[in-house]
N, C-alpha and C positions, 0 to 999 in steps of 0.2 A: 062518304069520305074514303079516300083511297087508303088501303092497308099500308103498313110500313113495308117498303120495298127497297131493293137495290138493283142497280144496273151493273152488269158484268161485261167488261170488254176483254178482248184477247186476240190471239193470232189465229188467222184463218188459213186454209190450205195454200192459198196463193202467197201467203207471207210466212210460211214455214210452220204453221200450226194446224190444229184440228178443230178449232172453234167454228161457229156458224155466223158470228157477228156480235151483236149486242143482245145479251140475255137479260130478261126481267125476272127477278125472283122475289117471292114473299119472304120476309126475314124470319118471322116466327115459325111458319110451317115448312119453310124451304121448298115451297111449291114453285114450279116453273110456270110463270104466267104468260110468257111469250118470248119470241125472238125476232130480231130485226136484222136482215141481211146487211152486212157491211164488210169492207175489205180491211183487214188488219186494224180494227179499232182498239189499239193497245192502251189508250188512255182516254178518259172521259171527264167532262165537267158540265155543270149545269149553270144556267143564268140565275143570279140571286133573286130575281123577282118574276121573270117571265117563264112560262112553261116551255122552255127550250133546253135541249141538250146538245153539246158539242163533242165531236170525236175526231181524233187524228186518224189518218190512214197511214200506218207505218210501212211504207214501201220506198223504193229508190226515188220515185217521183211522188213525194209526200202530198197528202191531201188533208183538208179540214172539212168535215161535214157538219151540217146543221139539221137537227131533228126537232119537230114539234112534239110535245108531250101531252097526251090526252089525259082526261081525268082518271082513267084506269091504269095509266102508266104506259100505254102503247105509244110507240114512236112512229112518226110520219116523216120521211125524208123531205127536207125543204130546199136545201142547196148544198153545193160542194164546190170547193175552189182549191187551187194549189196551196200547199203550206209554205211555198217559196224556199224550200230546202229539201234535203233527203232524210228519210227515216225519222219523221217526227215522232217523239216518244212521250211528250208531256204538253199539256196546255192548261191555262188558268184564266178565269174571268176576274177582272178587277172588282172590288167591292161595289163600285157604283154601277156596274153592268154596262159600261161604255166601251171596254176594251177586252180583247182576247189575245193573250200572248201564247206563242207556240215555240217550243224548243225542238229544233231539228238536230237530232243526234248525229246523223251521217256527215254533214258538212259544217256543223256548228252554227248555222244561220239561226237567228232569232227573228221571228216575224210578229208584228203587233197589228191586229186587225180592229178597225172600228166596228161597233155594234149599233145598229139603229133601233128605233123604238119597238120594232117587232121581233128583235133578236137576230136579224140577218146581218151578215158581215158587209162592211162598206170598204173604205180606203184602207190600204195596208202600208206599214213602214217596215223596211227590210234592213236587217243589220247582219251582214256577213262577217266572218271572222277569219283569222289566219289558218293556214293549213295545220291539221292535227287537232283542231277544236272539236269538242263533242258536247254541245249544249244538252243538258239532261233534265232540268226542272226549272220552271218559271214560277216565281212567288212575288205577288204584289205586297210590299211592306207597308206598314202604317205611316211611314214617313214620306210617301209620295215617290218611292223608288221601286222599280221593277228589278228583282234580283234573279239571276240565272246562273245555276251551277254549270261549270264547264269542266267535265271530267278529263278532257284531253289536255287542258292548259293549267290545271290545278288552280283555278280561279273562281271567284264569284263575280260575274259581270254585272254591271249596274247601269240602269237607264232611268233618267228623270222623267216622271210622268206629271205634266202640269198643263193639260190642254193639248200638248203635243208630246211626242216621245223622242228623246235624244240621249246619246251616251252621257253618262255622269262625268262632270268636269274633273273629278278626282280619279277617274279610271276604275279598273276592276280591283277587287280585293285579292291579294296574293295569299294563297294558302300553302300548306306544307308540300314540298316537292314529292311527287309520287303518290299523293293521297288519293287522287281521283274522286273529287267530290261528286256525289250522286244526288241524294235528296237531303233537304234541310227543313227546319221548322223554327219558328220564333216563339218564345214564351217570355213575357215580361221584358227584361232588358238583355236577354241572351238569345243567341242563335246556336242551334245544334245542327251539326253536319255529319252525315255518314260518308266515310271514305271507302268507296268500292274497291279500290286497288290496294290499299294498305290495311284494310280490315279494322279501321278505327272509327270511333265517334269522338268528335271534338266540340268543345263549347267555346264560344266567343262572346265577349262583351259587346255592348251596343256600338262601340267604335271598331269592332272586328279585330280586337286583340285576343289572341288565343289564351284561354285560361287553363285548359287541361285537355289532354288526349288520352283515351283509354281503349283497350281492345273491345270491339263490338261483341265478341264472343270469347268465352273461356273454355269452349268445348274441345278445342284442339283441331288441327287440320286446316286446310285452306278455307278461307271465308271471304265471300264477296257481298258485303252488306247491301241491302236494296233500299227499302222504304224506311223512313223515320218519322215518328209523330211524337208530340208532347201532349199528354192528357193527364189530368188529375195529379199533377206534381211528379209525374214519371216521364222518362224518355223511353219509348219503345222502338226497337230496331229489328228488322227482319234479317236473318243470316242465311245466305244461300251457300250451301256446303254442309255446315252443321245441321241445317234445316231446323232452326230454332228461332224463337223470339226472345230477345234480351230485354230486361227491364233495368233501367238505371235511374238514380235519383236526380232531381234538379235542385240547384244548378251544378252540383259537384260531381255528377257522373259516377257516384258510388254504385257498385253492383248490388241489385236487389234480388234478381232471379233470372234464370234462363230456362225456358221450357220448350218442349217439342211443338212444332208449328202445325202438326196434324197432316203433313204431306211432304212433298218434295219440291224444293226450290221456291221458297216464299218470295214471290216477286213484288207483292203489294199487300197492304192490309188497311182496314178501316175500323174505327171504333164507333159503336152506336148502341145506346141503351144498355150499357153494362156488358156488351159482348164485343169481341174482336172477330172480324171476318177476314180470313187470310186467303189470298189468291195464290195457290200453290201451282205454279206453272207446269211443272213436269209430272205432277200426279193428277192433273185434270180435275181439280176440285176447289171449292171454297170451303175451308175448314172453319167451324164455328167454335170459338174459345170463349169461355165464361170468365169474366174478370172477378176475382175474389181478393178483396183488399189490394187491388191494383195488379195482381198477378194473373196472367191468362192461364186457363186450364182447358185442355182439350178433352172433351167427353165422347168423342167418336162421331159427331154429326158432321157430314160433308155433303155439300151440294155439288153434284157432278156437272162439270162444264169443261169443254175442251180448251186447253192451254190458256187459262185465264191470266191476265196481267194487270187488271185494275178492277177494284170493286168499289162502287159508289152508292152508299146507302142514302136514302131519302126518308127521314122520319118526321 
């Protein structure tokens, strides 16, 4: 049986970074198990049933790559195609494993690709948007809707998914002007959204009415929140600038704690088996934080890897 591992994606020299592509690490020992050459794989996703991994290529002419996963975690390139937009920065597979959604940050285009029985990509639907749009994250909701944060338009764009993909008849959700929504997560009947431009975390009810907005960090100085997750009754958000992880209660967003992220510029993080793995982009490492009663604590462990921007544990 394969040990508990994580894939790490990030920026490569041709996309402004120092990484080599996709790195495979063992979670407990932090041993480097292998690397796979790829151009700018800034975000990764796996198929829910098939041994297949997908990666964006974050360049002006964006790409989506498909890799087969061996029993030991090693990756084999299977296919690559255009992302149908520029600078793709996020992708997600729907729970059925039939669709792959890609958020193209550069021009705001959202592309939705069909997935066949072997995990390869088939037909594609393309949804361009107006000038100034910056699609940042794609999330398949439990209600048959694909939600895409648009940092440039201060919106959450919505697409109905019911055998085909089409814009939601009610249009996008309008958020606070200047918020710059980046990453979001749903828990129960609430949505939580990180505002990259105004440094906030906001909570919305199931009808997208804002319940509360709070600062993502109380450490002072400029802050550009990055990733946000909900786990164990807490909202966790990465703060770039203060270089911290904030912990907030659900659903009221009361502050519970704010701790050092173990590096510089926490671009992304993931929680697995009582630990938080933080991709610190500007200090070239994955910091390991132990969760103690919900609060992350950095004990000094760092997995060295060039300009990481995504960490994807498989446990």
